[in-house]
C-alpha positions in Angstrom: -13.8 -25.6 41.5 -14.0 -28.2 38.2 -14.4 -31.9 39.2 -10.6 -33.2 38.1 -8.4 -30.1 39.2 -11.0 -29.8 42.7 -10.8 -33.7 43.6 -7.6 -34.2 43.0 -6.3 -30.9 45.4 -8.7 -31.7 48.2 -8.6 -35.4 47.9 -8.2 -36.7 51.4 -8.9 -33.7 53.1 -5.6 -31.3 53.1 -6.1 -29.8 56.2 -6.4 -26.4 57.5 -2.8 -25.3 55.4 -3.7 -26.9 52.6 -7.5 -25.8 53.0 -5.5 -23.0 52.9 -3.4 -22.4 49.9 -6.5 -23.8 47.9 -8.7 -20.9 48.9 -5.6 -18.8 47.6 -5.8 -20.6 44.5 -9.5 -20.8 43.8 -10.4 -18.0 45.1 -13.5 -19.1 47.6 -14.4 -19.5 51.0 -12.8 -22.6 52.8 -16.6 -23.3 53.8 -16.9 -23.4 50.3 -14.1 -25.6 49.3 -15.2 -28.1 52.3 -18.6 -27.8 50.9 -17.1 -28.6 47.5 -14.5 -31.7 48.0 -17.9 -33.1 49.8 -19.8 -33.3 46.7 -17.0 -34.7 44.2 -16.9 -37.6 47.0 -12.8 -36.6 47.7 -13.6 -36.6 51.5 -15.8 -38.3 53.2 -19.2 -37.2 55.0 -17.1 -37.4 58.4 -14.3 -35.5 57.0 -16.4 -33.0 56.1 -18.6 -32.8 59.7 -14.5 -33.2 61.3 -13.1 -30.3 59.1 -16.3 -27.7 59.6 -16.3 -28.0 63.9 -12.7 -28.0 63.5 -13.0 -25.1 61.4 -15.9 -23.2 63.5 -14.1 -23.8 67.1 -11.0 -22.5 65.2 -13.6 -19.1 64.6 -14.2 -19.2 61.2 -17.6 -19.5 60.4 -17.1 -15.4 61.5 -14.2 -14.8 59.6 -11.8 -16.6 57.1 -8.8 -17.3 57.8 -6.8 -16.4 55.4 -7.5 -13.4 54.0 -7.5 -12.2 50.1 -6.4 -8.8 48.5 -10.2 -7.7 46.7 -10.4 -8.2 43.2 -10.2 -5.4 40.9 -11.4 -5.3 37.3 -8.4 -5.3 34.7 -11.4 -4.9 31.4 -13.9 -2.7 33.0 -12.1 0.6 33.1 -10.5 0.4 29.2 -14.4 -0.8 28.6 -16.1 2.0 30.6 -13.7 5.1 28.6 -14.0 3.8 24.9 -17.0 4.1 26.2 -17.1 7.3 27.1 -16.0 7.4 24.4 -19.0 7.1 22.4 -21.1 8.7 24.5 -22.4 10.6 27.5 -21.3 10.0 30.6 -24.5 10.5 32.4 -26.4 8.0 29.9 -23.5 5.8 30.6 -24.4 6.6 34.1 -28.2 6.1 33.3 -27.9 2.3 32.6 -25.8 1.2 36.0 -28.4 3.1 37.5 -25.6 5.4 39.5 -25.7 8.8 39.7 -22.3 11.2 37.4 -20.4 11.4 40.0 -20.1 8.3 41.2 -19.8 6.3 38.6 -17.5 8.1 37.3 -15.4 7.2 40.4 -15.8 4.1 40.6 -15.5 3.4 37.2 -13.0 6.0 34.9 -9.7 6.3 34.6 -7.2 8.5 33.9 -4.9 8.9 31.0 -1.8 7.4 31.3 0.0 9.9 31.4 2.9 8.4 27.8 -0.8 8.2 26.1 -2.2 12.0 27.3 -2.0 14.3 24.3 -1.2 17.9 25.1 
């Protein structure tokens, strides 16, 4: 979280609902948001401690209050497919320290129907 954006967004302590919104925006844990706010002097030591205590009482230490979709790589499959065309899948798998089947299952994408060759 950059200094300018982060400090402005969390100044004064936004509370649990505000932290949930910031978590969705920055895609980091609420604890990380609070810590960054403290490090930026956007909240006081007292605000930080009371927020951590409040989050702990709500059970946020064991599970995040807001679930996020896991990030999916957007460019990696295309890069892997391009590399596969110029080298063997086994070589790529070995470079990634994976079995060939695991590498293909994880990274290879099937060609789109519009680009499939007859």
